[in-house]
N, C-alpha and C positions, 0 to 999 in steps of 0.2 A: 382413522376410522376403518374398521373391517366389517364385512357384511355376513350375516347369517340368513337374511331375507332380502327381498327386493326393497329398494328405497328410492326416493325421489328428492332431488336437491334443487332449490331455486337459485339460479345464477343471474344476478344483475350484471349488465355489461354496458360499456360505453359505445362500442361499435362492433359489428359482426359481418361475416360473409359466409356463404354456403357454397361448398364445392362438391361436385359429384365425380366419383372415380370414372375416368373416360372409358375404362375397360370392364369395370364391374359396377354397374349402375346402382346396385343395392348398397354399395359402400359410400357413405356421405361423410364429408369432413366439415365441421363447423369451426371457424376461426374467430375468436373473440379477443377484445381488449377489455380487461376488467380492472376496475379501480382496486389497488392493493388493500384499501381500507374495507372493501366490500367482499373480498374473496371468501366464499363459504368453506366450511369443513367438507371434505370430499373423501369418498372411500379410496383406500390404497391397495385393494386386493390384487391389482394387476402389477404393482411395483415389485421388481425383481430383487430389491435390497431394502433393508429397513432404514428409517430416517433418523432415529434417536441418536445412535452412536455417531453418525456422520455429522450431526449438527454441531459437534464440538470441534470439527476441523476448522482450520483457519479460513478456508475458502468459503465456508458457510457463515463464518463471522463476518466476512467481507460482504456476503449477500445481505446480511442483517444491516450492516452499516450503509450499504448502497440504498436499501429500501428506506432508510432514514435520512437520505441525502447527506451522509457523512457526519451526522451529529454524534455518532458513537465513537468515531475514531478519525479525527481531523487529519491524521498522517496519511490516510489513504485517499486516493483520488476518487471523489464521489460527487461529480457535478450534479446539482439538483435537477431532477426531471429526467435523468437518463437511465433509471433503473430498468424500464421496459425494453431498452435497447441492449442492455448489458446481460440481462437474464434470458436464458434460452426459452423460458416459459414452462407451462405445465401441459403435458400430453395425457389425454384421457381416452379410455375406451368405455362407451356407454351402450346401453340397450336401445335407447331412444332419446331423441331431443324433441321437446314440445315447445314450439315457438309461441310465446304468449303475446308479446308486443315488441316494439322496436328497441326496448331496453331490458327485456326479461325473457329468459328461457327456463324451462324445467328439464333437468337431466334425470333420466330414469336408469337405474342400475340394477343388475342382478349379481348374485355372489360370483366372485372371480373377475369382476369388472371394476374400473375405477382408474386412479392415477397410475400411469405406467412409467412416467419420467417427470421429474420436477417435484417429487414429494417432499424433498428437503426444503426447497424454497417455500412450498405451501405451508409446511409446519412452522417455518420461521415467521411468515407473514401472520399466521394465526396467533402466534405468541405475541407479536408486536401489537396486534389488535387488542390483546388483553393488557399488555404492559409495554410501552407507556399508555396505550389506548388509542382508539381510532382518531380521537380529537387531536392527538399530538403527532400523528403520522402525516408526513407531507404528501401532497398529491402525486401519485405515480400509478402507472398501469403495468399489468403483467399479461403476457400473451397466454391464452388458454385455447388449446386445440382439442376438439372432441370428435372422435371417430365412432360412427355407428354402422352396423351392418356386417361386421366381421364375424366369421364363424368362431364359435367358442374354442374350437380345437387349435386355432392359430394364434389366440391371444398370448400364450406364453412365448411363442416365437417372436411376435412383434414387440412385446414388452421387453424381452431379453435384448433384442437388437437396439432398442431405444436406450438401454442402459450401458451400452458400450461406448458412448460418446466421450466419456471421461477416460483418457488414456493414462497409463503410468507416466508420471512426470520424470524428467531427466534427473532431478535431484534425488528421487527415490533410487534410481539405478546407481547414482554416484555413492549414495549412502551404503548401498548393498556392497559396493566394491571397497568401502573403507576410505573413500577419497576425502572425507571430512574429518578424519581422525586427528590430523595436526591442529585443526581449528578447535576441535573438542578438547584436546589436551591443553591448548593455550587458554581456554575459557573454563577449565574444570573447577577452578576455585572462585569463579565469579558468581554474581547473584542470578545471572541468566543461564547458567549451565544446564539447568533442567527445564528451561522455558523456551527452547528453540525447536522449531519444526524442521528437523533435518531431512525428513521424508514426508511424503503425502500421508495424511492421516494422523501425524503426530499432534499431540496437544501442545499448546504453548502460544505465547503472544508475540514471539520474535520469529520472523521468517528468515530462512537461510539466505534467500536472495537479497534481503536487506543487509545482511552481514557481508555478503560478497560484493554488494554495491559499494559499501563503505571502504572495503579493501581495494576495490578497483580504483577509487579516487586517488589512492596512494601508490599506484603502480608507475612510479617514475621511470622504471626501466622500459615500460611499454609506451608510456606517454611522456616523452621528454619535454621539458619546458621550452627547449629551443624550437620545437616544431609546433607552431601556433595552429596548424591545421589538424593536428592530432591531439585531442584531449579526451579525457574519460567522460565525455558528455553522456554516453549511454548509461552511466551509473544512475542517472535519473530518467533520461528520455526513453530508454528501452531496458528497464531493469530486468524484465523477465528473460531477456536474451543473455544475461550475464552468466547464468548457470552453464550455458553452452561454452562461453568464454572460459569459465573455470575448468570445464571438462577438457578443453583444448590446451590449456596451459596450467595444469594442476601443479606442476613443479614450481611455477612462479608464485602462485598463491600460497603454496606450502612454505616457500621462503619468507613470505610476509607474515606468516601465522604468529611468529613470536612477538610481533608488534600489535597484534589484534586487540589485546586488552587496552592498550594505550589509545588505539584508533577509536574504539567504541567509547572510552572515557572522554576523549577529546570531542567526539560528536555530541555527547550530552553537554559538555562544557560550552561548546559553541552555541547551543540552543538556549541556554539559560543565563550565561554570564553577562550578555550585553545589557540586560535590563538595568543593572546597577549603574554602569558607566554611561549608558545612553540617557537615563533619567538625570544623572548628575550633570550632564552636558546641556541640560535644558530641554531635552526631548521627552516624549511620552511613549515609552516602549509599548505599553498595552494598547495604544491607539494606532499602531502601525498595521496596515492591512495584511502584512505577511507574518503577523504574530498570532498564534493560537491563544485564545483566552477562555477561561472557565466561565466568564461573565457574558461574553458576546459570541455570536455565531460567525460563520464565514462571511456573512454579508455586513458584519459590524453591528447587527441589531442585538438588543439585549435578550438573553435567553429567558424563556419562561421560568426555568429553574436552573440555577447555576450548576455546572458540572463539579464533581469532586476534583481535588487537585490532580494535575498531571504527574504521573510517576515516571521519572526518567529511567529507561530500561536498564542501563548499565550501572549507574551510580545509585539509583533508588531515591534520588532527591525529589521532593514533592514541590511543585511550583504552580503558580496561578497563570503564568504566561510562559510561552516558549516560542522560539522561531519555528515557523512552519517548515516541514521537511523539504519543500520546494526550494527554500533559500539555502539549505544546509550543504547540498552537494557541490555547488560552485565554490564554497568556502573550503570544504575538505580538499577538493581537487587542487586548489591553489597552494595548499600547504605541502603538497608532494615535493615541492622544492626542497624541503628540509629532511626528506627521507630518501636514502640512497641504497641501492642493492649492492651487496658485497658477497658474491658467490651464492651460497645457499641460504642467505639471510639478508635482512634489511636493517640498517642502523640510522638513527637520527644524526644529522650533522652537528647537532648541539644537544643540550639536555632536553628532556621532555618538559621540564618546568619552564625552560626558556621558550619552548614552542607555545605553551599556554600564555606566557607573558607577552609574546608577540601578538597573539590574538587580542589580548586585553588592550594592547597599544593601538591596534587598527580597527577595533570593533565599531566605534562610532562612525568612522569613515566608511566602513563597509555597510553599515546600516543606512547611511545617507545615500550611498551609491545604489543600494538595493531599493530604497524608496523611489528614487528616480526611475530605475528600471521597471519597478512595479507599475508606475504611472504609464510608462512607455508601452507596457504590455497590457494596458487596459484593465489593470488590477486582477488579471487572470493568473492565479498562482501557478497553474500548470504551464502556461506560456512563459512565465518568469523562470521557472526551473529549467526550461528547455532553451532559453535564450543564449545563444553562443556569444553575442556581444557582452552580455552580462557576465558570463563565465570569464571572458577575457579581461573585463574590467576588474573583477575581484582578483584575478591572478596578478595583474599589474600592480595592484595595491600591495600585495604581499612582496612581490619582487622589488618594488621601489623602496619599501620599508627595510627589507633585508640589506639592500645595497647601501642605503643611508646609514644603517647601524654599523655596517662594515666600515664605511668611510669614517664615521665618527670614531670608531675604535682605532683605526689607523692614525687618525689625526691626534688622538689622545696619546698614542704611543710615541708619535713623532715629537709632540710637545714635551712629553716626559724625557725623551732622549735629549732634546735641545736644552731643557732645564738642567739636566744632569751635566751636560758638557759645560754649561756656564759656571757651575759650581766647582769645577776642577781647578 
């Protein structure tokens, strides 16, 4: 909303406080907590940048998902009720605040005043109020800060300063330097080639940090299996910091780039394949707390309306159930045992088909182990994904199975040799 004339907006709120500038008594700040379902349309004359184009960025898709407590994208961490602590809020310049009662204020605006920061979040919340609608929005609050008493001449200066809070991300600088080119080349013929956010502002559903996280799990040169204290745990626990690791060791990630299509295919395979073998073993894959379902939410409760099928990013497979991303990284990391660095490239120690067959062999055991770990971590998937004991347990399953297969192969060879000697 932009203004040609003065306007007044009613603001319902949950709680509020009033602060007077200690040095300029005429400047007063009102701090509100407002139900996201009740946030009204507000003028944006004071915002230094438009909202519409930016709403397509992944970061604002994450805002939308957080406001819905993760219902729009179960892969992202969106613990119910935390939206108000994760969003910086909406900052507003107004002409006057009229205090009606303990739950209502009226904000009075003149042209040139309004939202100076947080306009993107406001626009998203207003869209959600329309669709899916207020009744389907979960209870969350957003911080709303209103400043009155500022001279009109300083409004552009204050609004501009508020909009410098989002800095250029490291990934954008790496993209500018061409650091992601080997990854782009490796994925140029894949279905996600044009769906990756290589830099801030790119459209696409796949974040570059998610790609780097999957690659980090297979950095057997940096995280050798022999060192139990050094694991690629940060691939899940501190994913945002991986871009800096990529920057510090670009050469190592470039060496792994040729295996990237297989890594991403394997990640999709891990998330979907267990359903068949687990159900055949007598389990119920869709009933596991660490499995995303189009029929039930994160609490295991039936959705009011079932979601469309999940589309796996790399393979394009459409599924009704998939492993939650929190369970995936310990599994990926365990399989780094089968990928070795050889100079400026990485190679599997066996065929990629054998790698997938190994996962089929151990999938049920890993599901049972993950189920126990999920219980131990209070069914909190974020805690499960960060659990070092669980990472170690999954790694041992892979190691023990590989050793057993190697021993079986050696025994078969010896038996064949003995049989051959008897026939001479």
